[in-house]
N, CA, C and O atoms as a CHARMM CRD file, in Angstrom:
* protein
*
  260
    1    1 UNK  N    -24.06600-109.02100 -24.83900 PROA 1      0.00000
    2    1 UNK  CA   -22.72000-108.54900 -25.04400 PROA 1      0.00000
    3    1 UNK  C    -21.87300-108.94200 -23.83000 PROA 1      0.00000
    4    1 UNK  O    -22.32600-108.83500 -22.69000 PROA 1      0.00000
    5    2 UNK  N    -20.67300-109.38700 -24.07500 PROA 2      0.00000
    6    2 UNK  CA   -19.82700-109.84700 -22.97200 PROA 2      0.00000
    7    2 UNK  C    -18.97000-108.71900 -22.42300 PROA 2      0.00000
    8    2 UNK  O    -18.67600-107.73800 -23.10600 PROA 2      0.00000
    9    3 UNK  N    -18.58400-108.89100 -21.18200 PROA 3      0.00000
   10    3 UNK  CA   -17.72100-107.91700 -20.51200 PROA 3      0.00000
   11    3 UNK  C    -16.27700-108.14700 -20.95200 PROA 3      0.00000
   12    3 UNK  O    -15.85400-109.28800 -21.13900 PROA 3      0.00000
   13    4 UNK  N    -15.53400-107.07700 -21.11500 PROA 4      0.00000
   14    4 UNK  CA   -14.12500-107.17900 -21.48600 PROA 4      0.00000
   15    4 UNK  C    -13.29300-107.61300 -20.28800 PROA 4      0.00000
   16    4 UNK  O    -13.57600-107.22300 -19.15600 PROA 4      0.00000
   17    5 UNK  N    -12.26900-108.41900 -20.53700 PROA 5      0.00000
   18    5 UNK  CA   -11.33300-108.76100 -19.47100 PROA 5      0.00000
   19    5 UNK  C    -10.46200-107.53600 -19.20100 PROA 5      0.00000
   20    5 UNK  O    -10.49200-106.57600 -19.97200 PROA 5      0.00000
   21    6 UNK  N     -9.70000-107.55800 -18.13400 PROA 6      0.00000
   22    6 UNK  CA    -8.81600-106.43400 -17.80700 PROA 6      0.00000
   23    6 UNK  C     -7.79800-106.18700 -18.92000 PROA 6      0.00000
   24    6 UNK  O     -7.50500-105.04100 -19.26200 PROA 6      0.00000
   25    7 UNK  N     -7.26900-107.25900 -19.47200 PROA 7      0.00000
   26    7 UNK  CA    -6.29100-107.11500 -20.56400 PROA 7      0.00000
   27    7 UNK  C     -6.95300-106.49800 -21.78400 PROA 7      0.00000
   28    7 UNK  O     -6.38700-105.60200 -22.41000 PROA 7      0.00000
   29    8 UNK  N     -8.15700-106.97300 -22.13200 PROA 8      0.00000
   30    8 UNK  CA    -8.87600-106.41100 -23.27400 PROA 8      0.00000
   31    8 UNK  C     -9.22600-104.94900 -23.03700 PROA 8      0.00000
   32    8 UNK  O     -9.13800-104.12600 -23.94800 PROA 8      0.00000
   33    9 UNK  N     -9.62100-104.63400 -21.81500 PROA 9      0.00000
   34    9 UNK  CA    -9.96100-103.25900 -21.47600 PROA 9      0.00000
   35    9 UNK  C     -8.73800-102.34900 -21.60000 PROA 9      0.00000
   36    9 UNK  O     -8.83800-101.24000 -22.12500 PROA 9      0.00000
   37   10 UNK  N     -7.60600-102.80900 -21.12600 PROA 10     0.00000
   38   10 UNK  CA    -6.35800-102.04800 -21.25000 PROA 10     0.00000
   39   10 UNK  C     -6.00400-101.83600 -22.71900 PROA 10     0.00000
   40   10 UNK  O     -5.64500-100.73000 -23.12200 PROA 10     0.00000
   41   11 UNK  N     -6.10400-102.89000 -23.51000 PROA 11     0.00000
   42   11 UNK  CA    -5.80100-102.78800 -24.94100 PROA 11     0.00000
   43   11 UNK  C     -6.78900-101.86900 -25.66000 PROA 11     0.00000
   44   11 UNK  O     -6.40100-101.12500 -26.56100 PROA 11     0.00000
   45   12 UNK  N     -8.04100-101.91800 -25.27200 PROA 12     0.00000
   46   12 UNK  CA    -9.06000-101.06600 -25.88400 PROA 12     0.00000
   47   12 UNK  C     -8.79400 -99.60200 -25.56500 PROA 12     0.00000
   48   12 UNK  O     -8.95000 -98.73700 -26.42700 PROA 12     0.00000
   49   13 UNK  N     -8.39500 -99.32600 -24.34000 PROA 13     0.00000
   50   13 UNK  CA    -8.04700 -97.94900 -23.97300 PROA 13     0.00000
   51   13 UNK  C     -6.83700 -97.44900 -24.77600 PROA 13     0.00000
   52   13 UNK  O     -6.80400 -96.29500 -25.20300 PROA 13     0.00000
   53   14 UNK  N     -5.84800 -98.32400 -24.97500 PROA 14     0.00000
   54   14 UNK  CA    -4.67500 -97.96500 -25.76300 PROA 14     0.00000
   55   14 UNK  C     -5.07500 -97.68500 -27.21000 PROA 14     0.00000
   56   14 UNK  O     -4.62200 -96.70500 -27.80100 PROA 14     0.00000
   57   15 UNK  N     -5.91200 -98.53200 -27.77300 PROA 15     0.00000
   58   15 UNK  CA    -6.38400 -98.32500 -29.14200 PROA 15     0.00000
   59   15 UNK  C     -7.14800 -97.00600 -29.25200 PROA 15     0.00000
   60   15 UNK  O     -7.01500 -96.28000 -30.23800 PROA 15     0.00000
   61   16 UNK  N     -7.94400 -96.70800 -28.23800 PROA 16     0.00000
   62   16 UNK  CA    -8.71000 -95.46200 -28.23300 PROA 16     0.00000
   63   16 UNK  C     -7.76300 -94.26600 -28.25800 PROA 16     0.00000
   64   16 UNK  O     -7.95700 -93.34100 -29.04600 PROA 16     0.00000
   65   17 UNK  N     -6.75000 -94.27600 -27.40900 PROA 17     0.00000
   66   17 UNK  CA    -5.76400 -93.18200 -27.40600 PROA 17     0.00000
   67   17 UNK  C     -5.08900 -93.04200 -28.77100 PROA 17     0.00000
   68   17 UNK  O     -4.90900 -91.93300 -29.27400 PROA 17     0.00000
   69   18 UNK  N     -4.71900 -94.17900 -29.36400 PROA 18     0.00000
   70   18 UNK  CA    -4.06800 -94.15000 -30.68000 PROA 18     0.00000
   71   18 UNK  C     -4.99600 -93.56400 -31.74400 PROA 18     0.00000
   72   18 UNK  O     -4.57000 -92.75000 -32.56300 PROA 18     0.00000
   73   19 UNK  N     -6.25500 -93.97300 -31.73000 PROA 19     0.00000
   74   19 UNK  CA    -7.21600 -93.46500 -32.70800 PROA 19     0.00000
   75   19 UNK  C     -7.47900 -91.97500 -32.50800 PROA 19     0.00000
   76   19 UNK  O     -7.58600 -91.22400 -33.47700 PROA 19     0.00000
   77   20 UNK  N     -7.58100 -91.55000 -31.25400 PROA 20     0.00000
   78   20 UNK  CA    -7.79800 -90.12600 -30.99200 PROA 20     0.00000
   79   20 UNK  C     -6.60600 -89.29800 -31.46400 PROA 20     0.00000
   80   20 UNK  O     -6.77800 -88.19400 -31.98000 PROA 20     0.00000
   81   21 UNK  N     -5.40400 -89.82900 -31.28700 PROA 21     0.00000
   82   21 UNK  CA    -4.20100 -89.14500 -31.75400 PROA 21     0.00000
   83   21 UNK  C     -4.18600 -89.07200 -33.28700 PROA 21     0.00000
   84   21 UNK  O     -3.86200 -88.03200 -33.86100 PROA 21     0.00000
   85   22 UNK  N     -4.53200 -90.16500 -33.93200 PROA 22     0.00000
   86   22 UNK  CA    -4.59500 -90.19400 -35.39700 PROA 22     0.00000
   87   22 UNK  C     -5.65500 -89.22300 -35.90900 PROA 22     0.00000
   88   22 UNK  O     -5.43700 -88.51700 -36.89300 PROA 22     0.00000
   89   23 UNK  N     -6.80800 -89.19300 -35.23300 PROA 23     0.00000
   90   23 UNK  CA    -7.87600 -88.26800 -35.62500 PROA 23     0.00000
   91   23 UNK  C     -7.38000 -86.82200 -35.53900 PROA 23     0.00000
   92   23 UNK  O     -7.61000 -86.02100 -36.44500 PROA 23     0.00000
   93   24 UNK  N     -6.70400 -86.50800 -34.45000 PROA 24     0.00000
   94   24 UNK  CA    -6.16800 -85.16000 -34.25400 PROA 24     0.00000
   95   24 UNK  C     -5.18600 -84.79900 -35.36800 PROA 24     0.00000
   96   24 UNK  O     -5.23800 -83.69500 -35.90900 PROA 24     0.00000
   97   25 UNK  N     -4.29900 -85.72100 -35.70700 PROA 25     0.00000
   98   25 UNK  CA    -3.32000 -85.48200 -36.77400 PROA 25     0.00000
   99   25 UNK  C     -3.99800 -85.25800 -38.11500 PROA 25     0.00000
  100   25 UNK  O     -3.68100 -84.31400 -38.83800 PROA 25     0.00000
  101   26 UNK  N     -4.94100 -86.14600 -38.43600 PROA 26     0.00000
  102   26 UNK  CA    -5.64000 -86.04200 -39.72100 PROA 26     0.00000
  103   26 UNK  C     -6.46200 -84.76500 -39.81600 PROA 26     0.00000
  104   26 UNK  O     -6.56400 -84.17300 -40.89000 PROA 26     0.00000
  105   27 UNK  N     -7.04700 -84.33800 -38.71000 PROA 27     0.00000
  106   27 UNK  CA    -7.90600 -83.14900 -38.74800 PROA 27     0.00000
  107   27 UNK  C     -7.09100 -81.87200 -38.95500 PROA 27     0.00000
  108   27 UNK  O     -7.63400 -80.85200 -39.38000 PROA 27     0.00000
  109   28 UNK  N     -5.78900 -81.92400 -38.65600 PROA 28     0.00000
  110   28 UNK  CA    -4.93700 -80.75300 -38.82100 PROA 28     0.00000
  111   28 UNK  C     -4.19600 -80.72600 -40.15800 PROA 28     0.00000
  112   28 UNK  O     -3.51600 -79.75000 -40.47600 PROA 28     0.00000
  113   29 UNK  N     -4.32900 -81.79700 -40.93500 PROA 29     0.00000
  114   29 UNK  CA    -3.67200 -81.85500 -42.23900 PROA 29     0.00000
  115   29 UNK  C     -4.28900 -80.85000 -43.20200 PROA 29     0.00000
  116   29 UNK  O     -5.47300 -80.52800 -43.10900 PROA 29     0.00000
  117   30 UNK  N     -3.48600 -80.36900 -44.11000 PROA 30     0.00000
  118   30 UNK  CA    -3.97500 -79.48700 -45.16900 PROA 30     0.00000
  119   30 UNK  C     -3.49400 -80.02300 -46.50400 PROA 30     0.00000
  120   30 UNK  O     -2.53600 -80.79300 -46.57600 PROA 30     0.00000
  121   31 UNK  N     -4.17600 -79.60000 -47.56300 PROA 31     0.00000
  122   31 UNK  CA    -3.81100 -80.06300 -48.89500 PROA 31     0.00000
  123   31 UNK  C     -4.33800 -81.45800 -49.14600 PROA 31     0.00000
  124   31 UNK  O     -4.96300 -82.05800 -48.27200 PROA 31     0.00000
  125   32 UNK  N     -4.09200 -81.97300 -50.32700 PROA 32     0.00000
  126   32 UNK  CA    -4.53700 -83.31200 -50.65000 PROA 32     0.00000
  127   32 UNK  C     -6.03200 -83.36700 -50.92800 PROA 32     0.00000
  128   32 UNK  O     -6.66500 -82.34300 -51.18100 PROA 32     0.00000
  129   33 UNK  N     -6.57500 -84.54500 -50.87800 PROA 33     0.00000
  130   33 UNK  CA    -7.98000 -84.78800 -51.19600 PROA 33     0.00000
  131   33 UNK  C     -8.85400 -84.51600 -49.96600 PROA 33     0.00000
  132   33 UNK  O     -8.89200 -85.31400 -49.02900 PROA 33     0.00000
  133   34 UNK  N     -9.54200 -83.39600 -49.98500 PROA 34     0.00000
  134   34 UNK  CA   -10.37900 -82.98400 -48.84500 PROA 34     0.00000
  135   34 UNK  C    -11.51400 -83.98300 -48.59000 PROA 34     0.00000
  136   34 UNK  O    -11.82700 -84.29100 -47.44000 PROA 34     0.00000
  137   35 UNK  N    -12.11700 -84.47600 -49.64800 PROA 35     0.00000
  138   35 UNK  CA   -13.22300 -85.43200 -49.49000 PROA 35     0.00000
  139   35 UNK  C    -12.73800 -86.72400 -48.82800 PROA 35     0.00000
  140   35 UNK  O    -13.40200 -87.26500 -47.94300 PROA 35     0.00000
  141   36 UNK  N    -11.59500 -87.20100 -49.25800 PROA 36     0.00000
  142   36 UNK  CA   -11.02600 -88.41000 -48.66000 PROA 36     0.00000
  143   36 UNK  C    -10.70500 -88.18100 -47.18600 PROA 36     0.00000
  144   36 UNK  O    -10.94600 -89.05600 -46.35300 PROA 36     0.00000
  145   37 UNK  N    -10.16200 -87.00700 -46.86200 PROA 37     0.00000
  146   37 UNK  CA    -9.84600 -86.68800 -45.46800 PROA 37     0.00000
  147   37 UNK  C    -11.11500 -86.68500 -44.61400 PROA 37     0.00000
  148   37 UNK  O    -11.11400 -87.20000 -43.49600 PROA 37     0.00000
  149   38 UNK  N    -12.19300 -86.10600 -45.14100 PROA 38     0.00000
  150   38 UNK  CA   -13.46400 -86.06000 -44.39200 PROA 38     0.00000
  151   38 UNK  C    -14.01900 -87.46900 -44.15700 PROA 38     0.00000
  152   38 UNK  O    -14.51100 -87.77600 -43.07100 PROA 38     0.00000
  153   39 UNK  N    -13.93700 -88.31000 -45.17100 PROA 39     0.00000
  154   39 UNK  CA   -14.41000 -89.69200 -45.02600 PROA 39     0.00000
  155   39 UNK  C    -13.57100 -90.42700 -43.99300 PROA 39     0.00000
  156   39 UNK  O    -14.09900 -91.18200 -43.17700 PROA 39     0.00000
  157   40 UNK  N    -12.26600 -90.20400 -44.03200 PROA 40     0.00000
  158   40 UNK  CA   -11.36300 -90.82700 -43.06200 PROA 40     0.00000
  159   40 UNK  C    -11.68500 -90.36300 -41.64400 PROA 40     0.00000
  160   40 UNK  O    -11.72900 -91.17500 -40.71900 PROA 40     0.00000
  161   41 UNK  N    -11.91100 -89.06600 -41.47100 PROA 41     0.00000
  162   41 UNK  CA   -12.23600 -88.52600 -40.14300 PROA 41     0.00000
  163   41 UNK  C    -13.56000 -89.09500 -39.62600 PROA 41     0.00000
  164   41 UNK  O    -13.68100 -89.41100 -38.44300 PROA 41     0.00000
  165   42 UNK  N    -14.54300 -89.22400 -40.50500 PROA 42     0.00000
  166   42 UNK  CA   -15.83400 -89.79900 -40.10200 PROA 42     0.00000
  167   42 UNK  C    -15.65800 -91.24500 -39.65500 PROA 42     0.00000
  168   42 UNK  O    -16.24100 -91.66700 -38.65700 PROA 42     0.00000
  169   43 UNK  N    -14.86200 -91.99400 -40.38900 PROA 43     0.00000
  170   43 UNK  CA   -14.60600 -93.38600 -40.04200 PROA 43     0.00000
  171   43 UNK  C    -13.88100 -93.49400 -38.70000 PROA 43     0.00000
  172   43 UNK  O    -14.23400 -94.31800 -37.85700 PROA 43     0.00000
  173   44 UNK  N    -12.87600 -92.66100 -38.51800 PROA 44     0.00000
  174   44 UNK  CA   -12.15400 -92.65300 -37.24000 PROA 44     0.00000
  175   44 UNK  C    -13.07800 -92.28200 -36.09000 PROA 44     0.00000
  176   44 UNK  O    -12.99600 -92.86700 -35.01000 PROA 44     0.00000
  177   45 UNK  N    -13.96000 -91.31000 -36.31900 PROA 45     0.00000
  178   45 UNK  CA   -14.89500 -90.88400 -35.27500 PROA 45     0.00000
  179   45 UNK  C    -15.84000 -92.02300 -34.88800 PROA 45     0.00000
  180   45 UNK  O    -16.14800 -92.19800 -33.70900 PROA 45     0.00000
  181   46 UNK  N    -16.30100 -92.79800 -35.87400 PROA 46     0.00000
  182   46 UNK  CA   -17.17000 -93.94800 -35.58000 PROA 46     0.00000
  183   46 UNK  C    -16.42900 -94.97800 -34.73600 PROA 46     0.00000
  184   46 UNK  O    -16.98200 -95.50400 -33.76900 PROA 46     0.00000
  185   47 UNK  N    -15.18000 -95.26900 -35.09700 PROA 47     0.00000
  186   47 UNK  CA   -14.38500 -96.22900 -34.33200 PROA 47     0.00000
  187   47 UNK  C    -14.13300 -95.73700 -32.90500 PROA 47     0.00000
  188   47 UNK  O    -14.20500 -96.51400 -31.95300 PROA 47     0.00000
  189   48 UNK  N    -13.83900 -94.45800 -32.76700 PROA 48     0.00000
  190   48 UNK  CA   -13.62100 -93.86600 -31.44300 PROA 48     0.00000
  191   48 UNK  C    -14.88100 -94.00800 -30.59000 PROA 48     0.00000
  192   48 UNK  O    -14.81100 -94.38900 -29.42200 PROA 48     0.00000
  193   49 UNK  N    -16.01600 -93.70100 -31.17700 PROA 49     0.00000
  194   49 UNK  CA   -17.28200 -93.81200 -30.44800 PROA 49     0.00000
  195   49 UNK  C    -17.54400 -95.25800 -30.03000 PROA 49     0.00000
  196   49 UNK  O    -17.97000 -95.51600 -28.90400 PROA 49     0.00000
  197   50 UNK  N    -17.29000 -96.19500 -30.93500 PROA 50     0.00000
  198   50 UNK  CA   -17.50400 -97.60800 -30.63800 PROA 50     0.00000
  199   50 UNK  C    -16.62400 -98.06500 -29.47000 PROA 50     0.00000
  200   50 UNK  O    -17.10200 -98.75100 -28.56600 PROA 50     0.00000
  201   51 UNK  N    -15.35400 -97.69000 -29.48800 PROA 51     0.00000
  202   51 UNK  CA   -14.45600 -98.09200 -28.40700 PROA 51     0.00000
  203   51 UNK  C    -14.86200 -97.46600 -27.07600 PROA 51     0.00000
  204   51 UNK  O    -14.79600 -98.11800 -26.03400 PROA 51     0.00000
  205   52 UNK  N    -15.28100 -96.19900 -27.11200 PROA 52     0.00000
  206   52 UNK  CA   -15.74300 -95.55000 -25.88200 PROA 52     0.00000
  207   52 UNK  C    -16.95500 -96.27400 -25.30700 PROA 52     0.00000
  208   52 UNK  O    -17.05300 -96.47100 -24.09600 PROA 52     0.00000
  209   53 UNK  N    -17.87900 -96.66900 -26.18700 PROA 53     0.00000
  210   53 UNK  CA   -19.06600 -97.39400 -25.72700 PROA 53     0.00000
  211   53 UNK  C    -18.68700 -98.73900 -25.11200 PROA 53     0.00000
  212   53 UNK  O    -19.24300 -99.12900 -24.08500 PROA 53     0.00000
  213   54 UNK  N    -17.73800 -99.45500 -25.73800 PROA 54     0.00000
  214   54 UNK  CA   -17.28800-100.73800 -25.19400 PROA 54     0.00000
  215   54 UNK  C    -16.66000-100.55700 -23.81600 PROA 54     0.00000
  216   54 UNK  O    -16.91000-101.35300 -22.91100 PROA 54     0.00000
  217   55 UNK  N    -15.85500 -99.52500 -23.65500 PROA 55     0.00000
  218   55 UNK  CA   -15.21000 -99.25900 -22.36800 PROA 55     0.00000
  219   55 UNK  C    -16.26100 -98.93000 -21.31100 PROA 55     0.00000
  220   55 UNK  O    -16.21600 -99.46200 -20.20100 PROA 55     0.00000
  221   56 UNK  N    -17.18800 -98.07100 -21.64700 PROA 56     0.00000
  222   56 UNK  CA   -18.23100 -97.68300 -20.69400 PROA 56     0.00000
  223   56 UNK  C    -19.06800 -98.88600 -20.29200 PROA 56     0.00000
  224   56 UNK  O    -19.33800 -99.09100 -19.10800 PROA 56     0.00000
  225   57 UNK  N    -19.48300 -99.68900 -21.28300 PROA 57     0.00000
  226   57 UNK  CA   -20.29100-100.87400 -20.97200 PROA 57     0.00000
  227   57 UNK  C    -19.54700-101.81100 -20.02900 PROA 57     0.00000
  228   57 UNK  O    -20.12300-102.34000 -19.07900 PROA 57     0.00000
  229   58 UNK  N    -18.27400-102.00800 -20.29900 PROA 58     0.00000
  230   58 UNK  CA   -17.48400-102.91300 -19.47900 PROA 58     0.00000
  231   58 UNK  C    -17.31300-102.35400 -18.05900 PROA 58     0.00000
  232   58 UNK  O    -17.40600-103.09900 -17.08400 PROA 58     0.00000
  233   59 UNK  N    -17.06600-101.05600 -17.94700 PROA 59     0.00000
  234   59 UNK  CA   -16.89200-100.45500 -16.62700 PROA 59     0.00000
  235   59 UNK  C    -18.18700-100.47400 -15.83400 PROA 59     0.00000
  236   59 UNK  O    -18.16400-100.74200 -14.63200 PROA 59     0.00000
  237   60 UNK  N    -19.31600-100.19800 -16.47600 PROA 60     0.00000
  238   60 UNK  CA   -20.61400-100.22000 -15.78400 PROA 60     0.00000
  239   60 UNK  C    -20.92700-101.64900 -15.32700 PROA 60     0.00000
  240   60 UNK  O    -21.38300-101.86900 -14.20500 PROA 60     0.00000
  241   61 UNK  N    -20.67700-102.60400 -16.21000 PROA 61     0.00000
  242   61 UNK  CA   -20.93800-103.99100 -15.86600 PROA 61     0.00000
  243   61 UNK  C    -20.05300-104.43700 -14.69500 PROA 61     0.00000
  244   61 UNK  O    -20.49300-105.18300 -13.82000 PROA 61     0.00000
  245   62 UNK  N    -18.81200-103.97300 -14.69500 PROA 62     0.00000
  246   62 UNK  CA   -17.86400-104.31700 -13.64000 PROA 62     0.00000
  247   62 UNK  C    -18.30600-103.74700 -12.28800 PROA 62     0.00000
  248   62 UNK  O    -18.22700-104.42900 -11.26600 PROA 62     0.00000
  249   63 UNK  N    -18.76800-102.49800 -12.28900 PROA 63     0.00000
  250   63 UNK  CA   -19.22200-101.83500 -11.06400 PROA 63     0.00000
  251   63 UNK  C    -20.50600-102.47600 -10.56200 PROA 63     0.00000
  252   63 UNK  O    -20.67900-102.67700  -9.36000 PROA 63     0.00000
  253   64 UNK  N    -21.40400-102.79700 -11.48600 PROA 64     0.00000
  254   64 UNK  CA   -22.70000-103.37800 -11.11600 PROA 64     0.00000
  255   64 UNK  C    -22.54600-104.81700 -10.64100 PROA 64     0.00000
  256   64 UNK  O    -23.35000-105.29800  -9.84300 PROA 64     0.00000
  257   65 UNK  N    -21.51500-105.50500 -11.12800 PROA 65     0.00000
  258   65 UNK  CA   -21.34300-106.92800 -10.81300 PROA 65     0.00000
  259   65 UNK  C    -20.52300-107.13200  -9.64000 PROA 65     0.00000
  260   65 UNK  O    -20.28500-108.27200  -9.24400 PROA 65     0.00000
């Protein structure tokens, strides 16, 4: 796996903030299709976890290198 450049790391952090904000909004919604909302939240949570892992890997690699 390759290390993220500074620009990619900055963009990844921005995407993470956006996804966390969207997750927060969706989790507070009421009404509508509950099953669809749960599937959406699970998908957002997976993406959030993936971005966090990419950031951590890049930061660890940067410190170690």
